[in-house]
Every structure is written in structure tokens, then in C-alpha cells.
C-alpha positions in Angstrom: 23.1 -0.8 -130.6 24.9 2.0 -128.7 21.7 3.0 -126.8 21.1 -0.6 -125.8 24.7 -1.1 -124.6 24.4 2.2 -122.6 21.3 1.1 -120.9 22.7 -2.4 -120.0 25.9 -0.8 -118.7 23.9 1.7 -116.5 21.8 -1.1 -115.0 24.9 -3.2 -114.2 26.6 -0.2 -112.5 23.5 0.5 -110.4 23.3 -3.2 -109.3 27.0 -3.1 -108.3 26.6 0.0 -106.3 23.4 -1.3 -104.6 25.3 -4.6 -103.7 28.2 -2.7 -102.2 25.9 -0.5 -100.1 24.0 -3.6 -98.9 27.3 -5.2 -97.9 28.4 -2.1 -95.9 25.0 -1.6 -94.1 25.3 -1.1 -90.2 23.3 -3.7 -88.3 22.3 -2.9 -84.7 23.8 -5.4 -82.2 21.4 -7.5 -80.1 21.0 -6.1 -76.6 22.9 -7.8 -73.8 20.7 -10.0 -71.6 20.0 -8.0 -68.4 19.3 -9.5 -64.9 16.6 -7.5 -63.2 16.3 -7.3 -59.5 14.0 -10.0 -58.2 11.8 -9.6 -55.1 12.6 -12.0 -52.3 9.5 -12.8 -50.2 11.0 -15.7 -48.2 12.0 -13.4 -45.2 9.3 -10.8 -45.2 8.7 -7.6 -47.1 11.4 -5.3 -48.4 13.9 -7.9 -49.4 15.4 -8.4 -52.9 17.9 -10.9 -54.3 21.4 -9.5 -54.8 21.9 -10.1 -58.6 23.8 -13.3 -59.3 23.3 -14.7 -55.8 20.7 -16.4 -53.6 21.2 -13.8 -50.8 18.3 -11.5 -50.0 19.1 -7.9 -49.0 16.9 -5.3 -47.3 17.9 -1.6 -47.0 16.1 0.5 -44.4 16.6 3.4 -42.0 15.2 6.7 -41.0 15.9 10.4 -40.7 14.8 12.0 -37.4 14.6 15.7 -36.3 13.9 16.3 -32.6 13.6 19.1 -30.1 14.1 18.2 -26.4 13.3 20.4 -23.5 13.2 20.3 -19.6 12.0 22.8 -17.1 14.6 22.9 -14.4 17.7 21.4 -12.8 17.3 18.0 -11.2 19.3 15.8 -8.9 21.5 14.6 -11.7 23.0 18.1 -12.0 21.9 18.5 -15.7 21.1 22.0 -16.9 17.6 23.1 -17.8 16.7 24.3 -21.3 16.3 22.8 -24.8 18.4 21.2 -27.5 17.9 20.2 -31.1 19.2 17.1 -32.8 19.0 15.5 -36.2 19.7 11.8 -36.5 20.3 9.5 -39.5 20.2 5.8 -39.3 21.0 3.3 -42.1 20.3 -0.5 -41.7 21.3 -3.3 -44.0 20.0 -6.8 -43.5 21.1 -9.9 -45.5 19.6 -13.4 -45.3 19.9 -16.7 -47.1 18.9 -20.3 -46.5 21.6 -22.9 -45.6 21.7 -26.5 -44.4 21.9 -25.2 -40.8 18.9 -22.9 -41.1 18.6 -19.2 -42.1 21.9 -17.3 -42.2 21.4 -13.6 -41.4 23.4 -10.5 -40.7 22.6 -6.9 -39.8 24.6 -3.7 -40.1 23.3 -0.6 -38.4 25.0 2.8 -38.8 23.8 5.9 -36.8 24.9 9.5 -36.5 23.6 12.5 -34.5 24.6 16.1 -34.9 24.0 16.8 -31.2 25.3 13.8 -29.3 28.5 11.9 -28.6 28.8 10.5 -32.1 28.6 13.9 -33.8 31.1 13.6 -36.6 30.7 10.3 -38.3 28.4 7.3 -38.4 28.9 5.1 -35.4 28.3 1.4 -35.4 25.0 0.5 -33.7 23.3 -2.9 -33.6 25.4 -5.2 -35.8 25.4 -9.0 -35.7 25.5 -12.5 -37.4 22.7 -15.1 -37.0 22.6 -18.7 -37.9 19.6 -20.8 -37.0 19.0 -19.9 -33.3 22.4 -18.5 -32.7 23.2 -14.7 -32.7 26.7 -13.2 -32.1 27.8 -9.6 -32.4 26.8 -6.2 -31.1 23.2 -6.1 -30.1 20.6 -4.8 -27.6 19.4 -6.7 -24.6 16.0 -7.0 -22.9 15.9 -3.5 -21.3 16.0 -1.7 -24.6 12.6 -3.1 -25.7 10.4 -0.9 -23.5 6.7 0.0 -23.9 5.1 2.0 -26.7 5.0 5.3 -24.9 7.8 7.5 -23.6 7.0 7.6 -19.9 7.9 4.2 -18.4 11.7 3.9 -18.2 13.1 0.4 -18.5 16.7 1.2 -19.4 17.0 4.5 -17.5 16.6 6.1 -14.1 14.7 9.1 -12.9 18.0 10.6 -11.9 21.6 9.6 -11.4 21.7 7.4 -8.3 25.4 6.4 -8.5 24.7 3.1 -10.3 26.3 1.7 -13.4 23.3 2.4 -15.5 21.6 0.0 -17.8 24.1 -1.4 -20.3 21.8 -2.3 -23.1 24.2 -2.6 -26.2 27.1 -5.1 -25.9 29.1 -7.7 -27.7 27.1 -10.8 -26.9 26.2 -14.3 -27.9 22.6 -15.6 -27.7 20.8 -18.8 -28.5 17.0 -18.7 -29.0 14.5 -21.5 -29.1 11.3 -20.3 -30.7 8.3 -22.6 -30.4 5.8 -20.1 -31.7 3.6 -19.4 -28.7 6.6 -20.1 -26.4 10.2 -18.9 -26.8 13.3 -18.8 -24.6 16.8 -17.5 -25.0 20.1 -17.5 -23.1 22.7 -14.8 -23.5 26.3 -14.0 -22.5 27.3 -10.3 -22.5 30.8 -8.7 -22.6 30.0 -5.3 -21.1 31.4 -2.3 -22.9 32.0 0.2 -20.1 35.7 0.0 -20.6 37.6 -0.4 -23.8 40.7 -2.5 -24.4 41.7 -5.9 -23.1 40.0 -7.3 -20.0 42.8 -8.0 -17.6 43.2 -8.6 -13.9 45.8 -5.8 -13.8 43.3 -3.3 -15.1 40.7 -4.5 -12.6 38.1 -5.3 -15.3 38.5 -9.0 -15.9 35.0 -9.9 -14.7 33.0 -7.6 -17.0 30.8 -10.4 -18.0 27.1 -11.0 -17.5 24.6 -13.7 -18.3 20.9 -13.4 -18.8 17.9 -15.2 -20.1 14.3 -14.5 -21.1 11.2 -16.7 -21.3 8.3 -15.4 -23.4 4.7 -16.7 -23.8 2.0 -15.5 -26.1 -1.7 -16.3 -25.4 -4.1 -14.7 -27.9 -3.7 -11.0 -27.5 -1.6 -11.3 -24.3 2.3 -11.5 -24.3 4.2 -12.0 -21.1 7.9 -12.5 -20.4 10.3 -13.0 -17.6 14.0 -11.8 -17.5 16.8 -12.8 -15.1 20.4 -11.5 -15.4 23.6 -11.7 -13.3 26.5 -9.3 -13.4 29.7 -11.1 -12.4 31.7 -7.9 -11.8 29.2 -6.5 -9.3 28.1 -9.9 -8.1 24.5 -8.9 -8.2 21.4 -9.9 -10.2 18.3 -8.3 -11.6 14.8 -9.6 -12.4 12.2 -8.1 -14.7 8.9 -8.8 -16.4 6.8 -7.2 -19.1 3.1 -7.9 -19.9 1.2 -6.5 -22.9 -2.5 -7.2 -23.6 -5.0 -6.0 -26.2 -7.7 -4.4 -24.1 -10.6 -2.4 -25.4 -9.6 0.3 -27.9 -5.9 0.0 -27.1 -3.0 -2.0 -25.7 -2.1 -2.2 -22.0 1.6 -2.6 -21.0 3.0 -3.3 -17.6 6.7 -3.3 -16.7 8.2 -4.4 -13.3 11.8 -5.0 -12.2 13.7 -5.9 -9.0 17.4 -5.4 -8.4 19.5 -7.1 -5.7 22.1 -4.3 -5.8 24.3 -2.4 -8.2 24.6 -4.1 -11.6 24.7 -3.3 -15.3 21.2 -4.7 -16.2 18.9 -2.7 -13.8 19.8 -0.7 -10.7 17.6 2.4 -11.0 16.0 1.3 -7.7 15.5 -1.8 -5.6 12.1 -2.3 -7.4 9.9 -0.4 -9.9 6.5 -0.9 -11.5 5.1 1.1 -14.4 2.1 0.9 -16.8 1.1 2.5 -20.1 -2.1 2.3 -22.1 -1.8 3.0 -25.9 -5.3 4.2 -27.1 -5.8 4.1 -30.8 -8.2 7.0 -31.4 -8.1 6.9 -35.2 -6.1 4.9 -37.8 -3.5 7.7 -37.7 -3.6 9.1 -34.1 -3.0 7.5 -30.7 -2.5 8.7 -27.2 -0.4 6.8 -24.5 -0.7 7.9 -20.9 1.7 6.3 -18.5 2.9 6.2 -14.9 5.9 4.6 -13.0 7.0 4.3 -9.4 10.5 3.5 -8.1 11.3 2.5 -4.5 14.7 2.9 -2.8 16.4 4.9 -5.5 19.7 5.5 -3.6 22.8 3.3 -3.7 25.4 3.4 -0.9 29.2 2.9 -1.4 28.7 -0.9 -1.1 26.2 -0.9 -4.0 23.2 -1.6 -1.7 19.9 0.3 -1.8 19.2 2.5 1.2 16.2 4.7 0.7 14.3 7.3 -1.3 11.7 7.0 -4.0 10.5 8.6 -7.2 7.4 8.7 -9.4 6.7 9.8 -12.9 3.6 10.5 -15.0 3.3 11.5 -18.7 1.5 11.5 -22.0 2.7 10.6 -25.5 0.9 11.4 -28.7 1.7 9.7 -32.1 0.4 10.8 -35.4 1.0 9.2 -38.8 1.1 12.1 -41.2 1.4 9.9 -44.3 3.1 6.6 -45.2 6.5 6.5 -43.6 6.3 10.0 -42.1 5.3 10.3 -38.4 5.2 12.8 -35.6 5.6 12.1 -31.9 5.3 14.4 -28.9 5.6 13.6 -25.2 5.5 15.5 -21.9 6.4 14.0 -18.5 6.6 15.1 -14.9 9.1 13.4 -12.5 9.4 13.8 -8.7 12.4 12.4 -6.9 13.3 12.1 -3.2 16.6 10.3 -2.6 16.3 10.5 1.2 18.5 13.6 1.4 17.4 15.9 -1.4 14.3 16.2 -3.5 13.6 17.7 -6.9 11.0 17.7 -9.6 11.0 18.5 -13.3 9.0 18.6 -16.6 10.6 17.1 -19.7 9.6 16.2 -23.2 10.3 16.3 -26.9 8.8 16.9 -30.3 9.9 14.5 -33.1 9.5 14.2 -36.8 10.7 11.0 -38.4 10.8 9.8 -42.0 11.4 6.0 -42.2 12.2 3.9 -45.2 
């Protein structure tokens, strides 16, 4: 009887201990639901949805290392020699659909270690878009250029006393895009002088208007630009034509200026051409040439003589995905009617884009 009681008591004790341990067991919590980043393909490649929103974000930019060189002094008074520069650029683009059309914005930050903005990132092209409207800080027509590095749309072969192309301004633009045909009108507030635009400061009229008409016909694209600078009371005209031709792409740029202005006043007129030859999937060569007529401006802002010409060659090589090398060499000859000069210039660039 005693043995039976002992066995029963032991079994009861074990059951009680097992029950207590089961009650105190640690149970792992269910994982919190996680919202993974979703790809947004409504606005092209590289966009993803910002978690919890219907806004699509794209992050991009590049790191560039470049060595520039030139052979001798020229009429601008710049020294001969070489320089090195490393640049970083970061670009953020956000887009979403609205009842008024696509709402977009761009923020571009850029810094160089051997240029004016050497210490911190400086604001580059940054704007808001809604439907066909764009407002903010963005480039105009003369920054587009051709694929090589010889033909100069936004620069001059030397300093001729003009304002220089003012390609990045606070502006407002409306674009109508009909596919094969597009047109835009734009108003620019030129940024040559900071602060308030007042009559007392003599800079109240630093406004320009311009427009571009573009047509695409198969492998041919042609455009026509017209702009007017109210401060200088002068206009500029320009046109670019690109066409797929044989193993490459032909580009022709021409411009005419009525006098000193902030759109184009490198000369009274200019014409240049480049032909980008794709030799392999990774390697291309682009020879180019340009001529300027009447490169000198007098004190009244009128052209009064001189000419210049420039020839060069640009090589592009895609080392691997998102890593490319570019090299160019150019020869420029300038005669401003009083003095003449010639020089060689070029650069070697390595750029990693993302």
C-alpha cells in the first residue's frame, strides 16, 4: 500500500511540474508585416515607390575624374598648362499621377574640387513639373549640344566681350508634346546679378523669352530656337539637326545673333558639324568642325569683324556597365581683327554613373 501510494504521488508531482513548465514556455512573437519597396514602371526604369505613398522616386548621379590641358595662351588671357578635377553629382527625381497630369520634381546637387563650387554641393538643375508646365532652375536650349566635344553651342572660341551664354536660370516653361512634333515657350530671369531686380541697380530688365519648335521624322530630328534678351534688346536664332546616317549619327548646329545678348553672342553667325561613328558596341569616334564669323563686339554690342575656326576629335569607350572613358583633342584658330592666336586643348575623363 505504501509503495502504491508513493508511485501515485510521484506521478502527480511530475504532472504538476510538467503543467507548470508548459504554462511558462516562451512563445516567439509573429513577425511584424514588412512593406517591401515596389518597382514603379509608370515613368521609366529606375523608379520605385516611396513606402506608404504612391510617389515614385529615382536616385541617380555620377562620379567623374578629369584631367584638362591646353597648349598655350590664347586671346582670353588664360594660362597654358593642365588641371585636375573630381566631380560628384547626385540627382533625385520624384513623380506621381494627379488629376492635372504627371507631377514631377528634380533636385540636382553638384560639387567639384577644382572649380568655383569647391567646398560644398551647389544647387544645379532643380525644378517642379505639372503636366506641360515647368518652373524652377533649369537649362535652356544652348546646353543641349551635340554628342562630341568640338562644336560649341554655349561657349565661344575666346572671350569677345559678350555676356556669354546664360544657360542655367530661374525660368518657367510650357511644353506641348505631340509626339513627332513639340513646341515650348519659356521666360528666363537671368542670374548674372544676385539680389532684387530694381531700376536703381540698373538690372530691372534682366528677363528673356525664348521658344523652340522640334520635329521628328524617322531617324531625323530638327529644331528651331528663337530668343530675345530685354536687357540688351537683342535676339538670337539657332537650329540643330541630327540624323542617323550610315554607321553613325550626323549633327549640325547653326546660330545667328543680332548683337550682344545672353542666349548666343559668340559671333554674328556660326555653323558646326559632328559625325558620331559607332565602330563597335563599346567604342565610338566623333570628328567635328566649327566656323564663327565676326567674333568681335564693339562698345555698342554690335559685331564688327574677325573670325575663328575649330576642329577636333572625341573618343568614347564604355569600359563596362555604368563606367565610361572619354577623351578629346581640339585645335582652335582665332583672328579678332586685331590679334590672332591658336591653341590645342582637350581632356581625359573617367566617369562612373548610377
